C-alpha positions as CSV (number, residue, x, y, z in Angstrom):
1,M,3.1,-21.6,-32.1
2,G,4.6,-19.5,-29.4
3,F,1.2,-17.8,-28.7
4,F,-0.2,-21.2,-27.4
5,F,2.9,-21.6,-25.3
6,S,2.5,-18.5,-23.7
7,L,-1.2,-18.8,-22.6
8,H,-0.4,-20.3,-19.3
9,Q,0.3,-16.9,-18.0
10,F,-3.4,-16.3,-18.2
11,A,-4.4,-19.4,-15.8
12,D,-5.6,-17.3,-13.1
13,L,-8.1,-15.6,-15.4
14,A,-9.0,-19.1,-16.6
15,L,-9.9,-20.0,-13.3
16,L,-11.8,-16.9,-12.6
17,A,-13.9,-17.5,-15.5
18,L,-14.6,-21.0,-14.8
19,R,-15.4,-19.7,-11.1
20,I,-17.9,-17.4,-12.4
21,A,-19.5,-19.8,-14.9
22,L,-20.0,-22.5,-12.1
23,G,-20.9,-19.9,-9.4
24,A,-23.5,-18.3,-11.8
25,V,-25.1,-21.6,-12.6
26,F,-25.3,-22.9,-9.1
27,V,-26.5,-19.8,-7.3
28,T,-29.3,-19.2,-10.0
29,H,-30.3,-22.9,-10.0
30,G,-30.2,-23.2,-6.3
31,L,-32.3,-20.1,-5.5
32,G,-34.9,-21.4,-8.2
33,K,-35.5,-24.0,-5.4
34,R,-36.8,-21.5,-2.9
35,R,-40.5,-22.3,-3.8
36,L,-39.9,-25.8,-2.7
37,W,-40.1,-24.7,1.3
38,S,-43.9,-23.8,0.7
39,M,-44.7,-26.9,-1.0
40,Q,-46.1,-30.1,0.8
41,P,-45.2,-33.6,0.1
42,S,-47.4,-35.4,-2.5
43,E,-47.6,-38.4,-4.6
44,R,-45.5,-36.7,-7.2
45,M,-43.1,-35.2,-4.7
46,P,-42.5,-37.7,-2.0
47,A,-41.3,-36.2,1.6
48,G,-37.9,-37.7,1.2
49,M,-37.3,-36.1,-2.4
50,L,-38.8,-32.9,-1.2
51,R,-36.5,-32.8,2.0
52,N,-33.3,-33.6,-0.2
53,L,-34.3,-30.6,-2.7
54,R,-34.7,-28.3,0.3
55,I,-31.2,-29.2,1.4
56,L,-30.1,-28.5,-2.2
57,S,-31.9,-25.0,-1.9
58,I,-29.5,-24.1,0.6
59,A,-26.2,-26.0,-0.4
60,E,-26.3,-24.9,-4.3
61,P,-26.3,-21.2,-3.8
62,A,-23.9,-21.2,-0.8
63,G,-21.5,-23.5,-2.8
64,G,-22.0,-21.5,-5.9
65,L,-21.5,-18.1,-3.9
66,G,-18.3,-19.4,-2.3
67,V,-16.9,-20.6,-5.9
68,L,-18.2,-17.3,-7.3
69,V,-16.3,-15.0,-5.0
70,G,-13.5,-17.5,-4.4
71,F,-14.1,-17.9,-0.8
72,L,-13.2,-21.4,0.6
73,T,-13.1,-22.3,-3.3
74,Q,-11.9,-25.9,-3.0
75,L,-14.2,-26.8,-0.3
76,A,-17.2,-25.4,-1.9
77,A,-16.3,-26.9,-5.3
78,L,-15.9,-30.3,-3.8
79,G,-19.5,-29.8,-2.2
80,L,-20.8,-29.2,-5.7
81,V,-18.8,-32.1,-6.9
82,I,-20.9,-34.2,-4.4
83,V,-24.1,-32.4,-5.6
84,M,-23.4,-33.2,-9.2
85,L,-22.5,-36.8,-8.3
86,G,-25.9,-37.2,-6.7
87,A,-27.6,-35.5,-9.6
88,I,-26.0,-37.7,-12.0
89,Q,-26.9,-40.8,-10.1
90,F,-30.6,-39.8,-9.9
91,L,-30.7,-39.0,-13.7
92,V,-29.1,-42.3,-14.5
93,T,-30.8,-44.6,-12.1
94,K,-34.4,-42.9,-11.5
95,A,-34.9,-40.9,-14.8
96,H,-33.0,-43.5,-16.9
97,R,-31.4,-41.0,-19.1
98,K,-28.5,-41.4,-21.4
99,F,-25.4,-39.2,-21.6
100,T,-27.1,-37.9,-24.7
101,G,-30.1,-38.6,-26.6
102,E,-33.3,-37.4,-28.3
103,N,-34.5,-36.1,-24.8
104,A,-32.2,-34.3,-22.3
105,G,-29.3,-36.3,-21.1
106,W,-27.0,-35.7,-18.4
107,E,-24.0,-34.1,-20.1
108,F,-24.5,-30.7,-18.7
109,E,-24.3,-32.2,-15.0
110,F,-21.3,-34.1,-16.3
111,T,-19.6,-30.9,-17.4
112,L,-20.5,-28.9,-14.1
113,L,-19.1,-31.9,-12.3
114,I,-15.8,-31.8,-14.0
115,V,-15.5,-27.8,-13.8
116,A,-16.3,-28.3,-10.0
117,L,-13.7,-31.0,-9.8
118,A,-11.1,-28.9,-11.7
119,L,-11.7,-26.1,-9.2
120,A,-11.5,-28.3,-6.0
121,I,-8.0,-29.5,-7.4
122,L,-6.7,-26.1,-8.6
123,G,-8.2,-23.6,-6.2
124,G,-9.5,-20.2,-6.8
125,G,-6.4,-18.6,-8.3
126,K,-5.0,-15.3,-7.9
127,Y,-8.3,-13.3,-8.1
128,A,-10.0,-15.4,-5.2
129,L,-11.0,-14.1,-1.8
130,D,-9.2,-17.3,-0.6
131,R,-5.7,-15.4,-1.5
132,V,-6.8,-12.2,0.4
133,I,-8.3,-13.5,3.6
134,L,-6.6,-17.0,3.8
135,G,-3.2,-16.3,1.9
136,I,-4.0,-19.5,-0.1
């Protein structure tokens, strides 16, 4: 049992792992939206939705990069919390998805939301640029 009680000494490594995972997801997912800048509004992609997705094409990789390197980690993570709340709201109200089911649910988005919330509360840890640059 002593092994489990001593795991807290790896908290900063755990925060680093969470930052790498969350940052990688948002950087790659956000950069995939770059093609939206060359699209025109259509019946399938109305102007309002296209505008929101273009904003996300900037916000997701910026927030992901901030979390990844640990720069303004809590602010970046809070931004990603807001992005994920919007994504879940869209999936529930517009796409009518359940949490899980035969088709894709919104459990992955919920997981990203919770990881981002944890980083917004806990910060980036010892291995973040926040500590080097801002002394946090």
